[in-house]
N, C-alpha and C positions, 0 to 999 in steps of 0.2 A: 856961355858962362865964362869960358877962358880962364877959369881958376886952375891952379896947379895943386894937385892932391897926391900925397904919399900914402900908400897902403901897406901896413905890415900884415903878415899872414895872407898874402895875396894869392896863395895857392889853395887856401881853405874854402869851404863852401860859401861863407859870407863874403870873404875877401874877393874871390874871383868874380862872383855875381855882381857885387857892388861896383867893382872895378870896371867890368864890361858895361854896366848901366851908365856909370859916370862918363866913360869914354864916348858912348853913343850920344850923350847929352852935352857934349861940348867941353868937358873937363880934360885937362892935360893930366894924365895919371902915370904915376911911377909905383911899381910894385916891388916891395922888398921881399926877397925869396931866399931860401936856402940853396946852397951850392948844388948844381945839377938840375934845378927846377926851372921851368919856363912858365910864361903866362900868355894869355890870349888878348891882352889889352896893353896899351901904353908901353912904357919902358921898364925893363926888369933890372934890378940891382941885387947882387948877391950879398947876403949878410948872415951871420950866425947868431950874433948877440945884440945887434943894434948899437954897439959901442965902438965899432971900428972907426978910427979917425978919418979914413978916406970917405966915409959916408957923408960927412958934414957938407963938404963942398959940392957933392953931387945933388943934394936936395936943398941947398941953401936958398932961403927966401920963398919956399913953397907956401901956399896959403893955409894948408891944413895937413895934419897927419891923422889918419884913421888907424887906430890900433886894434887890430882884429886877431892878434895872436892869443891863443888860449889853450889850455890843456884841460880836458874833461875827464881824463883818467890818468892816474899817476902810477909810476913804476919807480924802482930803485934808482934808475938812471935819469928819470924825468919826473921829478916830483912837482907838486903844485907851486910851492914857493919859488922854485928855480924858474919855472916858465911864467906863471901868472903874475908873480910879484916882481921878481928881478927884471924881467923884460919890460914891465910897466915903468919901473924906475929908469931903465935905459931909454925907453921911448920919451919920457919927460926930458931927460938930459939931452937927448938928440934934438928935440924941438928947440930947446934953449940955445944950443950951440949953433943950430942951423937957422936961427931967427924965424922959427915957425910959431905963430902965436896961437893957433887953434888946434885942439886935440879932441877927437871923438873916440870914445871907448865903448865897446860892447861888453857889458857885464852880464849878470844873470838874474832873472826874476827870482826873488826870494832872498837875495843878498841883503844882509842887515848887520848892524853892530852886534846884535844878539845871536848871529849865526853860530851853529855848532858843527855843521858839515864842513869837512876839510876843504872841499871845492869852493864853497861859499866864503869861507874865511879868507882864502887866498884872493878871491875876487874883491872882497871888501877891502883888504889891505891894498890891492892894486888901485881901487877907487880912491882911497885916501891919498895915495901918492899923487894922483892926478888932481884931486880937489885942492890939495895944499901946494900945488906946483906954482901957482901964480899965472898959469896959462888960462886962456879962455877955453873952457871945457864944456862938452856935453857928454854925459854918461847915460847910455841906454841899458836898462835892465831887461834883457830879452827873455821871452818865453821861447818855446820851440819855434825856430824859423824853418819854414817848409817851402819847398820848391823842388825843381828837378835835381835829383841826386842828393837831397839833404840827408844828414846823418840818421834821423828818425826813420825816414822812408827807406833808406838803404838797409837799415837794421830789419825792418819789416819785410822787405823784398828778399833778403837773405834767408829769413825764416820761411817765407813762402816757397822758396826753391827747395827747402828741406821737407815741405809737405805739411807743416803746421806752424801756427803762431802761438807763442807763449804769452799768457797774461798773468802776471804775478798778483796774487791776492784777489780781491773782489773786482778790480778793474774800474771801480766807481770813482777813483781819484780823478781830478780834473786838471786841465791845462788850457792855455789860450794861444793856439798856433797863429803865427803871422806869416804872410806870404813874403818871400824874399824880394819881389819887385816893390811891394809896399815899403819894406825896410829901406830899399834904395831911394825911393821917393822921399821918405822922411829924412834920410841923411842929406839929400840935396837941400831940403828946407833948413836943416840944422846948419849947413854950411853958409846959407844965404841970409838967414833971418836972425836978428839979435835976440828975439824972444826965446831962442833955444840956449842962449849963453848961460854958462855956470848953473846948469840944471841937471838933476838926476831924474830920468823919465822912464816909466815902464814902457817897454816896447812889446806890446801885446796886440793880438788880433781882436776883432769885434765880438767873438763868441767864446764862451766857456763851454768846453766839451769834455765828457768823461773819456777815459782811455778806451773803455769798452765800446763806446759809440764810434770813436774815431777809427778803431781797428775794424769794426763792422763796415763802416763806409769805405775804408781803404780796400777791404777784401771783396767789396760788392762785385758780382759777376764772376768770381772765382769759386772754386770748391775747396778752398784751403780749410783745413781743420783748425779750430781754435781750442787750445788746451789751457785751462786755468790750473795754476799750481799755487800752493800756499807760500806765503812770503818767507817762511823759514827755509824752504827748499831753494827758493830763488836766491836768498841771501847766502846760503851755503855754497851754491854754485858760483856766485859772484866772488866770494872769498877765495875760492880755488881757481879763479880765472876761467870758469866754464860758463856756458850758456850765453844768451844774447845781451845780458845786462851786467854793468859794473856795480860795485857797491854804492857809489854815489849816484849812479843812475836811479837806483831803487829809492834812495833817500829823496831825490828830487821828485820822482813820480808820486810817491805816497804823500809828499808834502802838500800836494794840491794847491800850488801857488797861483794866485789870481792877481792880476794887476789892474791899473786904472786906465782902461781904454778911452774913457770919455775925456780925460785930460789930454791924452795923446792926440785924439781926433780934434779936440778944440785947438790945440797948438798947431797941428799940421794942416787943418782945414782941407782935408781930402777924404775921398771915399776909400774905405778899406775892403779888401777881398775876403769873402766868406770862405771857410776852409772847404766846404762842399764844392764850390766852383773850382778850386784848385785840383781837388781829387777827380772831379768830373772831366776836366780838360786833360787829365793825365799829366799834369804839370809837376808831379813828384817822381815820375818814373822815367828812366833813361830810355 
């Protein structure tokens, strides 16, 4: 391919996996990381806010910037607007200064103009910064991305180590997990093919599965206890920063967001991995 690609959030689950995948497939990759962090692909450049003047010359003329920085849980010192919106603005400005014409952004499935969830609102505002930037963009609204050491699987593994897995409410709410290697393949296509230009696309797997069923499959072969708790208790714990879930985690889970996999498959023209195959191969556990 010999394209040069810059990746923000290169230490995160999506960033590091996509970066390694692209590097193995002929891309020249540069990862933007916070001070003190390293990466296992390409070249690393330290940045805190994406607006340091020294960055521009180092990445000038790259073919694309993949913006993977995102905050899924906010605190007083790291709120959604600061991370998800401000850094999206800075990423757009960086592209323009460095003469990078293409930007790919990972948003969230369920993001919409009508969103009321704080996390989704920040993602929508970030999307709008990119849509109105004048850059060639592809925005992927992702469901849970799964693979070795992904956040959902890490959460479940941590609960397994404690002897039980918590399911808030009925557990009948659904989601559409997608394999990280499939995400990487789709991104390669988005970099190479014009039909992905200036589109917002659901990044979802081929199956809709309930949380109950996914947890059951995840725990297959173990003797881990499953405990259901009512949503009021789960929400109370989340408000007090206790338990395995955050406030917005619960909102996203119960939202039961489902995307348009047929559209994604039609655009990408590739076979997608079923979540059972990923679990069976142990591809979500370290």
